[in-house]
Backbone as a ProteinNet text record, in pm:
[ID]
protein_1_A
[PRIMARY]
MDKKSKTKTMVLGTIIGAFAGAVSAHLLISRAEEENEKPQLTAGEGIQVGLGLLGLMRLIAGFGKE
[TERTIARY]
6166.2	6039.9	5960.4	5885.6	5836.2	5711	5653.7	5561.4	5425.2	5395.6	5268.6	5278.4	5372.7	5373.4	5372.7	5441.9	5436.3	5299.1	5222.8	5059.4	5009.5	5022	4919.6	4955.6	5069.8	5096.1	5056.7	5038.3	5007.3	4827.7	4812	4627	4604.9	4672.6	4648.2	4681.5	4747.6	4780.7	4697.7	4633.9	4524	4411.2	4375.9	4250.6	4263.2	4389.4	4393.5	4397.5	4465.3	4452.4	4320.6	4272.6	4118.8	4012	4009.4	3958.3	3973	4118.4	4140.7	4104.8	4111.8	4060.5	3879	3824.9	3700.5	3670.5	3729.7	3713.9	3732.5	3842.7	3893.1	3771	3717.5	3597.7	3502.3	3444.6	3331.5	3349.2	3472.7	3484.5	3469.5	3539.2	3521.3	3377.9	3310.8	3167	3066.7	3103.4	3048.6	3068	3202.4	3247.5	3163.3	3155.7	3085.1	2938.2	2880.2	2708.7	2690.1	2789.7	2770.7	2759.2	2813.1	2846.3	2769.2	2683.7	2600.4	2674.1	2790.7	2886.3	2857.9	2959.3	3028.7	3149.7	3171.7	3277	3409.2	3521.6	3633.3	3739	3872.2	3988.4	4042.9	4092.3	4158.3	4317.5	4386	4550.7	4602.9	4582.1	4688	4667.8	4506.6	4468.5	4526.4	4505.2	4569.9	4708	4805.6	4957	4961.9	4881	4904.1	4895.8	4771.2	4759.5	4844.8	4905.8	5004.5	5141.3	5169.2	5294.4	5283.6	5150.4	5124.1	5137.4	5094.2	5123	5245.2	5315.5	5456.5	5560.4	5508.5	5560	5525.1	5396.7	5369.2	5419.7	5426	5511	5645.6	5703.3	5850.8	5872.2	5771	5762.1	5747.9	5670	5636	5765.5	5806	5937.8	6020.6	6072.8	6147.1	6164.3	6001.6	5976	6100.7	6139.2	6221.3	6368.5	6399.8	6520.9	6597.4	6685.4	6779.2	6911
-63.9	-77.8	-76.7	-184.4	-205.3	-134.7	-110.6	-9.3	-46.4	-167.2	-221.8	-157.1	-200.8	-145.3	-13.1	74.9	247.4	284.2	207.3	246.7	220.6	103.5	43	160.6	170.7	292.6	434.9	437	598.8	590	483.2	477.9	453.4	392.3	361.7	482.7	581	694.2	781.7	802.9	916.3	841.3	737.1	711	753.5	668.5	765.4	873	978.5	1132.8	1187.4	1126.4	1156.2	1146.3	1043.4	991.3	1092.4	1107.6	1183.8	1343.7	1387.4	1513.1	1528.3	1410.9	1398.1	1421.5	1334.3	1345.3	1468.9	1522.4	1659.6	1776.6	1738.4	1873.1	1828.4	1719.3	1683.5	1737.5	1696.1	1757.1	1917.9	1994.1	2138.3	2165.8	2102	2161.9	2127.9	2011	1991.5	2081	2135.2	2231.2	2332	2392.2	2500.6	2512	2380.2	2398.7	2402.6	2336.5	2335.3	2494.8	2579	2692.7	2790.5	2734.8	2820.1	2911.7	2901.8	2979.5	2889.8	2968.4	2925.5	2857.2	2755.9	2674.8	2773.4	2793.4	2860.6	2814.6	2864.9	2806.8	2972	2971.9	3112.2	3122.6	3186.4	3196.5	3106.1	3113.4	3019.5	2883.9	2851.7	2736.1	2667.5	2717.5	2709.7	2653.4	2753.3	2749.5	2605.1	2562	2451.4	2323.3	2314.4	2204.6	2180.9	2318.7	2294.5	2245.6	2281.7	2224.8	2117.4	2066.9	1913.3	1824.3	1886	1775	1791	1881.3	1878.1	1761.1	1792.2	1691.4	1537.6	1526.5	1377.4	1328.7	1428.3	1361.7	1360.1	1415.9	1377.3	1264.2	1219.1	1099.2	1010.2	997.6	916.5	871.2	988.9	974.9	907.5	883.2	840	702.1	650	501	417.8	295	204.7	254.2	387.1	437.8	352.8	345.6	273.8	314
1011.4	1034	896.7	888.5	754.4	723.6	625.5	564	662.6	643	709.8	885.8	953.4	1080	1115.1	1011.8	1001	999.3	916.1	876.8	993.3	1044.1	1165.9	1261.4	1311.3	1417.5	1405.5	1277.9	1249.5	1260.3	1213.3	1227.1	1380.5	1429.9	1585.1	1654.5	1660.2	1667.6	1676.9	1524.5	1478	1568.6	1580.8	1667.7	1792.1	1869.8	2019.2	2014.5	1916.3	1957.2	1928.6	1826.8	1804.4	1923.6	1989.9	2109.7	2231.8	2259.8	2340.6	2322.8	2196.1	2145.1	2202.3	2146.8	2193.2	2326.6	2405	2561.3	2636	2559.4	2620.1	2593.2	2461	2413.4	2495.1	2553.2	2600.8	2778.2	2826.3	2948.7	2940.3	2839.8	2832.3	2826.7	2743.1	2745.6	2852.1	2904	3053.9	3156.7	3148.4	3249.2	3232.3	3094.2	3083.4	3085.4	3061.4	3098.4	3227.4	3322.4	3452.6	3491.4	3465.8	3480.6	3392.2	3322.2	3234.6	3131.8	3105.6	3000.2	2876.7	2784.9	2648.8	2684.1	2617.2	2631.4	2585.2	2686.4	2673.3	2737.6	2685.7	2741.1	2779.3	2881.2	2907.1	2885.4	2868.9	2785	2864.8	2979.5	3105.5	3080	3065	3042.8	2901.5	2806.5	2672.4	2684.7	2755.4	2744.8	2846.4	2955.8	3032.3	2919.9	2873.9	2798.5	2663.1	2614	2500.4	2562.1	2665.5	2770.6	2829	2833.1	2888.6	2752	2638.9	2520.4	2481.3	2491.9	2453.5	2557.3	2657.3	2765.6	2723.7	2689	2668.5	2527.2	2428.8	2284.6	2355.9	2436.7	2459.4	2525.6	2613	2691.8	2580	2502	2378	2289.7	2266.4	2174.2	2247.7	2389.4	2454	2484.6	2458.8	2470.5	2374.6	2425.4	2371.4	2396	2409.2	2448.3	2576.3	2601.4	2690.4	2720.8
[MASK]
++++++++++++++++++++++++++++++++++++++++++++++++++++++++++++++++++

């Protein structure tokens, strides 16, 4: 893979990751506002998010392999 393709992939991945993070934060804030509380995650929710992200990264890493 040439340097231009690597850079393009990194930039696109960064933009997608930032967008996904912003949407996630918005959902967390919206939920907190509906319940009139501060935005927070429980330990269990944090573990679920972390494991979900690891599963997603594993899925992405497997793309292109046959």
